[in-house]
C-alpha positions in Angstrom: 86.4 161.5 56.8 84.1 159.3 58.9 83.3 157.2 55.8 87.0 156.9 55.1 87.6 155.2 58.4 84.3 153.3 59.0 83.4 152.2 55.4 79.8 152.1 56.5 77.3 154.7 55.4 75.0 154.4 58.4 77.9 154.4 61.0 79.5 157.4 59.3 76.2 159.3 59.3 75.8 158.6 63.1 79.4 159.9 63.7 78.6 163.1 61.7 75.4 163.6 63.7 77.3 163.2 67.0 80.1 165.5 65.9 77.7 168.2 64.9 75.9 167.8 68.3 79.3 168.3 70.0 79.9 171.4 67.9 76.5 172.8 68.8 77.1 172.1 72.5 80.4 173.9 72.3 79.3 176.7 70.0 80.6 179.4 72.4 84.2 178.4 71.7 83.8 178.4 67.9 84.9 182.0 67.4 88.2 181.1 69.0 88.9 178.4 66.5 91.3 179.6 63.7 90.9 176.8 61.2 87.4 175.2 61.5 88.1 172.5 58.9 91.1 171.2 60.9 89.0 171.4 64.0 86.2 169.4 62.4 88.6 166.9 61.0 90.3 166.3 64.4 86.9 166.1 66.2 85.6 163.6 63.7 88.8 161.5 63.7 88.9 161.5 67.6 85.2 160.4 67.7 85.8 157.6 65.3 88.9 156.4 67.2 87.1 156.6 70.5 84.4 154.4 68.9 87.1 151.9 67.8 88.5 151.8 71.4 85.0 151.2 72.9 84.4 148.5 70.4 87.7 146.8 71.2 86.9 146.9 74.9 83.5 145.5 74.2 84.9 142.7 72.1 87.5 141.8 74.7 84.7 141.7 77.4 82.6 139.4 75.1 85.6 137.2 74.5 86.3 136.9 78.2 82.6 136.1 78.9 82.6 133.5 76.1 85.7 131.8 77.5 84.2 131.8 81.0 81.0 130.3 79.8 82.9 127.6 77.8 84.9 126.8 80.9 81.8 126.6 83.0 80.1 124.3 80.5 83.2 122.2 80.1 83.7 121.9 83.8 80.0 120.9 84.4 80.2 118.4 81.5 83.5 117.0 82.9 82.0 116.6 86.4 79.0 114.7 85.1 81.1 112.4 82.9 83.5 111.9 85.7 80.7 110.8 88.0 79.3 108.5 85.4 82.7 107.0 84.7 83.3 106.5 88.5 80.0 104.6 88.8 81.0 102.3 85.8 84.4 101.6 87.3 82.9 100.8 90.7 80.5 98.3 89.0 83.5 96.8 87.3 85.4 96.4 90.5 82.3 95.0 92.3 82.1 92.3 89.6 85.6 91.1 90.2 86.1 87.8 92.0 86.8 88.4 95.8 90.5 87.6 95.8 91.2 89.7 92.7 89.0 92.5 94.0 91.1 92.6 97.3 94.3 92.9 95.3 92.9 95.5 93.0 91.5 97.7 95.8 94.8 97.4 97.8 96.7 98.5 94.8 94.3 101.4 94.2 94.8 102.4 97.8 98.5 102.8 97.0 100.1 99.5 98.4 103.0 98.1 96.5 103.0 94.6 95.1 105.3 93.5 97.9 103.0 95.0 100.6 100.0 93.4 99.0 101.8 90.1 98.9 102.7 90.3 102.6 99.2 91.6 103.6 97.3 88.7 101.9 100.0 86.1 102.2 100.3 85.4 98.5 103.3 85.5 96.2 104.3 88.6 94.3 103.9 86.8 91.1 100.3 86.1 92.0 99.7 89.7 92.9 101.1 90.8 89.5 99.0 88.3 87.7 95.8 89.1 89.6 96.4 92.9 89.0 97.0 92.3 85.3 93.7 90.3 85.0 91.8 92.8 87.1 93.0 95.8 85.1 92.1 94.1 81.9 88.7 93.1 83.2 87.9 96.6 84.4 89.0 98.1 81.1 86.8 95.7 79.1 83.8 96.4 81.4 84.3 100.2 81.0 84.7 99.9 77.2 81.4 97.9 76.9 79.6 100.3 79.2 80.6 103.5 77.4 
């Protein structure tokens, strides 16, 4: 019966040994059992199914642990790469000409084109053009640095 469910000789032998141990420990109730073969069958089947349940719980725990480790590794990797990327972007911004740099930083701080235009007393067209050039310059710098 154990071999039928487990399809593994060693595992089936272990189940049989454990079932016989249970029988020996409960030997006082054996005279009360009417059909010993049914009792042995049910005891073996229940032991095998309990083993399946334990294995399923163990596998679920391993899977959760694996996903937690992957998340931790990915999070750490992401943080490191994010810091490296931020340093590269800061270098790119620092390399911009002063006027273009002011426009780029103001835009990064959330100012609109019109607000930047008023703040630095330049035309909106100039703000748009300076932003376009600044963004392209930063992108190129990042691509070369990665």
